[in-house]
C-alpha positions as CSV (number, residue, x, y, z in Angstrom):
1,M,58.8,41.6,-78.5
2,N,58.9,45.4,-78.7
3,D,59.0,47.7,-75.7
4,K,55.4,48.7,-76.0
5,L,54.2,45.1,-75.9
6,K,56.5,44.4,-72.9
7,G,54.9,47.3,-71.0
8,V,51.4,45.9,-71.6
9,V,52.5,42.4,-70.4
10,V,54.2,43.8,-67.3
11,G,51.3,46.1,-66.4
12,S,48.8,43.3,-66.8
13,T,50.9,41.0,-64.7
14,C,51.2,43.6,-61.9
15,S,47.5,44.3,-62.0
16,M,46.8,40.5,-61.6
17,I,49.2,40.3,-58.7
18,V,47.5,43.3,-56.9
19,F,44.1,41.8,-57.6
20,L,45.1,38.4,-56.3
21,A,46.8,39.9,-53.2
22,G,43.7,42.0,-52.6
23,S,41.6,38.8,-52.7
24,A,43.9,37.1,-50.2
25,L,43.8,40.0,-47.8
26,A,40.0,40.2,-47.8
27,G,39.9,37.5,-45.0
28,N,36.9,35.8,-46.6
29,D,38.3,32.3,-47.0
30,V,40.3,29.6,-45.2
31,G,43.9,30.8,-44.9
32,G,43.0,34.4,-45.6
33,I,44.3,37.3,-43.6
34,F,42.2,38.7,-40.7
35,N,41.5,42.3,-41.5
36,L,40.8,44.8,-38.7
37,G,38.0,47.3,-39.1
38,Q,36.0,45.2,-41.6
39,Q,33.9,42.1,-41.7
40,N,35.7,38.8,-42.2
41,T,33.9,35.6,-43.1
42,V,35.1,31.9,-43.1
43,D,33.3,28.6,-42.7
44,A,35.9,26.9,-40.6
45,T,37.3,27.1,-37.0
46,S,40.1,29.6,-36.3
47,S,42.4,28.5,-33.5
48,L,45.0,30.3,-31.4
49,A,47.2,28.2,-29.2
50,G,50.2,28.8,-27.1
51,S,51.5,29.0,-23.5
52,V,51.7,32.4,-21.8
53,A,51.4,33.4,-18.1
54,G,48.6,35.9,-18.9
55,P,45.8,36.6,-21.4
56,Q,46.6,35.0,-24.8
57,L,44.3,37.4,-26.5
58,R,43.5,40.8,-25.0
59,V,40.9,43.1,-26.5
60,T,40.5,46.6,-25.0
61,N,37.7,49.1,-25.9
62,S,38.0,52.6,-24.3
63,N,34.6,53.7,-25.7
64,A,32.0,54.2,-23.0
65,N,29.3,52.8,-25.3
66,G,31.3,49.9,-26.8
67,T,31.8,46.2,-26.1
68,A,35.2,44.6,-25.9
69,I,34.1,41.1,-27.1
70,R,30.7,40.0,-28.4
71,G,29.7,36.5,-29.4
72,R,26.5,35.8,-31.3
73,T,24.7,32.9,-32.9
74,T,22.3,33.8,-35.6
75,A,20.6,30.4,-36.2
76,A,17.0,30.3,-35.1
77,T,17.4,26.7,-33.8
78,G,20.0,24.9,-31.8
79,A,21.2,25.2,-28.2
80,Q,24.9,26.0,-28.6
81,P,26.2,29.0,-26.6
82,A,27.3,32.2,-28.3
83,I,30.4,32.3,-26.0
84,Q,31.8,29.2,-24.1
85,G,34.6,29.0,-21.6
86,D,36.3,25.7,-20.7
87,T,38.9,24.9,-18.1
88,A,40.7,21.6,-17.5
89,S,42.1,22.7,-14.1
90,T,41.2,20.7,-11.0
91,S,42.5,23.4,-8.7
92,A,40.2,25.2,-6.1
93,G,38.7,28.3,-7.5
94,A,39.3,27.3,-11.2
95,T,36.9,29.3,-13.4
96,A,35.8,28.7,-17.0
97,V,34.2,32.2,-17.5
98,Y,35.1,35.1,-15.3
99,G,33.5,38.5,-15.1
100,N,34.9,41.4,-13.1
101,S,33.5,44.9,-12.4
102,G,36.9,46.2,-11.2
103,A,36.1,49.7,-10.1
104,S,36.0,50.0,-6.3
105,S,33.4,52.7,-6.6
106,S,31.2,50.8,-9.0
107,A,27.4,51.6,-8.9
108,G,25.1,49.5,-6.7
109,D,23.4,47.9,-9.7
110,S,26.6,47.2,-11.7
111,N,27.3,43.5,-12.4
112,G,30.4,41.3,-12.6
113,V,28.3,38.9,-14.8
114,K,24.9,39.7,-16.2
115,G,22.5,37.4,-18.0
116,V,19.4,38.6,-19.9
117,N,16.7,36.5,-21.6
118,N,14.1,38.4,-23.6
119,G,11.7,35.4,-23.6
120,A,10.4,32.9,-21.1
121,G,13.7,31.2,-20.3
122,R,16.4,31.9,-17.6
123,G,18.7,34.9,-17.5
124,V,21.4,32.9,-15.7
125,Y,21.5,29.1,-15.4
126,G,23.9,27.1,-13.2
127,Q,24.4,23.4,-13.1
128,S,26.8,21.1,-11.2
129,T,27.2,17.3,-10.8
130,S,27.8,17.4,-7.1
131,G,28.3,21.0,-6.0
132,P,26.0,24.0,-5.9
133,G,24.4,24.9,-9.3
134,V,24.7,28.7,-8.5
135,Y,26.8,30.1,-5.7
136,G,26.7,33.7,-4.4
137,N,29.0,35.3,-2.0
138,S,29.2,38.9,-0.7
139,K,31.6,40.4,2.0
140,S,28.9,42.8,3.3
141,Q,25.7,42.4,1.4
142,Y,23.5,39.6,0.0
143,G,25.1,36.5,-1.4
144,V,22.1,36.0,-3.8
145,W,19.4,38.7,-4.4
146,G,16.4,38.0,-6.5
147,I,13.6,40.3,-7.6
148,G,10.3,39.3,-9.3
149,S,6.9,37.8,-8.6
150,Y,9.0,35.5,-6.4
151,G,12.5,36.8,-5.7
152,V,14.1,33.4,-5.3
153,V,12.5,30.0,-6.2
154,G,14.0,26.7,-5.3
155,G,13.0,23.1,-5.9
156,G,14.7,19.9,-4.7
157,S,14.2,16.4,-3.4
158,E,15.3,17.3,0.1
159,G,14.1,20.9,0.2
160,G,13.2,23.7,-2.1
161,V,15.5,26.2,-0.3
162,W,18.3,25.5,2.1
163,A,20.0,28.2,4.1
164,S,22.4,28.3,7.1
165,T,24.5,30.7,9.0
166,D,27.3,30.2,11.6
167,S,27.2,33.9,12.7
168,A,28.2,34.4,16.3
169,S,25.9,37.4,16.4
170,G,22.7,35.3,16.1
171,G,22.1,35.6,12.4
172,A,19.1,33.9,10.7
173,G,19.4,30.9,8.5
174,V,16.3,32.1,6.6
175,Y,15.1,35.7,6.9
176,G,11.8,36.8,5.4
177,Q,10.6,40.4,5.3
178,T,7.8,42.3,3.7
179,S,7.2,46.1,3.7
180,S,3.6,45.6,2.5
181,G,0.8,47.2,4.6
182,A,-1.9,45.1,2.9
183,A,-4.1,42.6,4.7
184,N,-2.6,39.1,4.8
185,A,1.0,40.3,4.0
186,K,3.6,37.7,5.0
187,G,7.3,37.8,5.8
188,V,7.6,34.0,5.3
189,F,4.9,31.8,3.7
190,G,4.8,28.0,3.6
191,V,2.2,25.9,1.7
192,V,1.6,22.1,1.5
193,T,-0.2,21.9,-1.8
194,S,-1.4,18.3,-1.5
195,S,-5.1,17.9,-0.4
196,S,-4.2,14.5,1.1
197,P,-0.8,14.9,2.7
198,G,0.8,12.4,5.1
199,R,0.5,12.4,8.8
200,D,2.3,15.3,10.6
201,S,3.1,17.1,7.4
202,V,3.7,20.8,8.0
203,A,3.7,23.9,5.9
204,V,6.3,25.6,8.2
205,R,8.3,23.8,10.9
206,G,10.9,25.0,13.3
207,I,13.4,22.8,15.1
208,N,15.8,23.8,17.9
209,N,18.4,21.2,18.8
210,S,19.1,22.7,22.2
211,T,19.0,20.1,25.1
212,S,18.7,22.7,27.8
213,K,15.8,24.9,28.8
214,Y,16.8,27.7,26.5
215,G,15.6,28.3,22.9
216,M,12.4,27.9,21.0
217,G,11.4,25.8,18.0
218,V,9.1,28.6,16.7
219,W,8.7,32.1,18.1
220,G,6.0,34.5,16.9
221,S,5.9,38.1,18.1
222,Q,3.7,41.2,17.4
223,N,4.5,44.7,18.5
224,G,0.9,45.9,19.1
225,S,-2.4,44.3,20.3
226,G,-2.5,41.5,17.7
227,W,-1.5,37.9,17.9
228,G,2.0,36.5,18.3
229,V,0.9,33.1,17.0
230,L,-2.3,32.2,15.3
231,G,-3.5,28.6,14.5
232,E,-6.6,27.8,12.5
233,A,-8.4,24.6,11.4
234,P,-11.9,24.2,10.0
235,S,-12.6,21.1,12.1
236,G,-9.4,20.0,13.6
237,L,-7.1,21.5,16.2
238,G,-6.1,25.1,15.7
239,V,-3.1,24.9,18.0
240,I,-1.7,21.8,19.7
241,G,0.9,21.7,22.4
242,R,2.7,18.5,23.4
243,S,5.3,17.6,25.9
244,T,6.6,14.2,27.2
245,S,7.1,15.4,30.8
246,G,6.8,19.1,30.8
247,I,4.0,21.6,30.0
248,G,2.3,21.2,26.6
249,V,1.0,24.8,26.4
250,Y,2.1,27.6,28.8
251,G,0.7,31.1,28.9
252,D,2.1,34.1,30.8
253,S,0.9,37.7,31.1
254,Q,2.0,40.5,33.4
255,T,-1.4,42.2,33.7
256,G,-3.8,40.5,31.4
257,W,-5.0,36.9,31.0
258,A,-2.4,34.1,30.7
259,G,-5.1,32.2,28.8
260,A,-8.6,32.9,27.5
261,F,-11.1,30.5,25.9
262,H,-14.2,31.6,23.9
263,G,-16.2,28.3,23.9
264,N,-16.4,25.1,25.9
265,V,-13.3,23.7,27.6
266,D,-12.7,20.0,27.9
267,V,-10.1,18.8,30.3
268,A,-9.0,15.1,30.1
269,G,-7.2,15.0,33.4
270,Y,-6.9,17.4,36.3
271,L,-7.7,21.1,36.4
272,R,-5.5,22.5,39.2
273,L,-5.9,25.9,40.9
274,G,-2.8,27.1,42.6
275,P,-3.6,27.9,46.3
276,R,-3.4,31.5,47.5
277,T,-2.7,32.8,51.1
278,A,-5.3,32.5,53.8
279,G,-8.6,34.2,53.5
280,P,-10.8,35.0,50.5
281,P,-9.1,36.7,47.5
282,P,-9.0,40.5,47.4
283,N,-12.4,42.2,46.8
284,S,-10.8,44.2,44.1
285,D,-10.6,41.0,42.1
286,C,-14.3,40.5,42.2
287,D,-16.0,43.9,41.8
288,E,-16.7,44.0,38.1
289,G,-19.1,42.1,35.9
290,S,-16.3,40.9,33.7
291,E,-14.8,39.1,36.8
292,V,-17.9,37.1,37.6
293,G,-17.1,33.3,37.5
294,R,-13.5,33.5,38.8
295,I,-12.5,30.6,41.0
296,A,-9.8,30.6,43.6
297,V,-8.4,28.3,46.2
298,S,-6.9,29.5,49.5
299,L,-5.2,27.7,52.4
300,E,-6.4,28.4,55.9
301,G,-4.9,28.1,59.3
302,N,-2.0,25.6,59.3
303,G,-1.9,25.6,55.5
304,Y,-3.6,22.2,55.1
305,D,-7.3,23.4,55.2
306,P,-8.1,24.5,51.7
307,L,-11.1,26.6,50.8
308,A,-12.6,27.2,47.4
309,W,-14.1,30.6,46.3
310,I,-16.2,31.7,43.4
311,C,-16.8,35.3,42.3
312,L,-20.5,36.0,42.1
313,I,-21.5,39.3,43.8
314,G,-18.3,39.4,45.8
315,W,-16.4,36.2,46.7
316,E,-18.5,33.3,47.9
317,R,-17.1,30.2,49.6
318,I,-18.2,27.1,47.7
319,Q,-16.5,24.4,49.7
320,T,-15.1,23.9,53.2
321,G,-12.4,21.2,53.0
322,F,-11.6,18.3,50.7
């Protein structure tokens, strides 16, 4: 073989080697080399295994508009995740997927983990066999914060939402607040949706387990001239008070009426008027039209001779002894 022919053979052989090497380096087949800075395709699972006391694979992106790692599924069907984390650890605090916004001066709306759903599904979904599905914890702010038509919605066989606090400063287990100035605005709203609920079903119930005289089951307050508590019923009882041995309903006012009734009053029992000191009540308590109809009882002499008085045009005695 002459030298010219040898050169052609050698050149062709080298070209073939370069071509084959280039095909192997393209990273487009099983066993191919992963090439940085370009697309690599393979229809098989790539695996990295080992034992190291730290990240086995670390990816860092210093570009402010970049992403360090992105997983994506392009199939229009199926329910497999784009990124999945698994841990076999049984230790407390073990985490399959961990997100950390590490800057101590991070913005108020920054996120350690963020979930976005552009359709009608959930942005973040949590599930557990026996523990909380989603758990939120904050050292100084809200453990869980929701915004939407309903900020937080819960459903369960024992209760839709369960909240508790062991704060020594008197914190609230559930705290509801609205800044709306509209009519019928509500801080907390409870509804029994059934039109035929069971006996004693309640939309909102308060229980205080105190066995002393201190504490209330439900407390309603209003800062102006409105109502602290309002009860309504089309044909039933608007408000009912019940006690085994105490007072079912108690009213107290410093300068106004402790109780006022617009309509008939039915008493199944005794109506007791606490006795005053001797003599008729003060004239100043019976000198206006709005005071007509007042009734009072006074004790005379030795304190055992009661008299009853009614406010008509001044006080009139209506009975002399019982």
